[in-house]
N, C-alpha and C positions, 0 to 999 in steps of 0.2 A: 876635889872629889868629896871632901867631907861635907861641904855645904850642900852639894847635891844629894848626898845620902841623907843628911838631916831633913831636907825638904821632903824626900820621898818617904821617910819614916813618919814625920810629923803631919804631913798634909795628905799623902796619897794612901799609905798603908793603914794608918790609924783612922782615916776618915772615910774609908771604903763604904761603909754602911750608909753614907749620906748622899752619894752620887753614883751614877752608872757610867758617865763619860767625863774626862778631863781633857782639856787642850792645854799643852805646854808649848809656848812659843819662846824659842831660845836661839842664841848665836852658837856658832860652831864649838867654842870652848865648853860651853855648858852642855851641849849635846854629848861631847866626849866624856864629860864628867858624869853625865846621867848614865851613859853606857857602861862606864867603869863601875859606877855604884851598883847598877842593876845586874850586870853580867860578869864583873871582874875582868872585863876586856883590858888587856895590856895597854896602858896609856890612852885608853879610850879608842883603840883602833876599831874601826868598823869595816869589816870585809877587807882588811889589809891596808886600809886607807886612814890617813890622819884627819881627813876633812870631808865633810859632806857639803856640797855646793848649796847655794841659797835655794829655798823653796823645797827642800827634801821633806818628805812626810813619812814618819816611822809610826807604826801602830804597835803598842805595847799593851798586853793584858797584865792586869795585877789581880790575882785571886789568892786569898789567904796569905798575902805578904810575899808571894812568889811572882817573879816577872817572867813573861814569855813574849818574845819578839814575834808578833803575828805577821808583820810586814816591815822590812827594812828597805829603804830606798837605795838599793845597790847601785842603780843607775846614776846616782848623784854623788857617788864616792870618788874621790881622786887624791893622789898623793901631791904633796907640795914640797 
């Protein structure tokens, strides 16, 4: 989670004036890390799930250093 938080702070939050859209492609462990870093989600749980299946698309807004989940692919969540 620390690496995800560092990425968000260094590349997303501090560089916000240079871009309008960012695409981050990551595997499940990184997705859980990002959710934990952005929202404090316990162990990266997303809608009670530990995993999002492949091809899930989540839309997150970052304005002023605050993250807002505009769309989370709930239909791609499953427990393992």
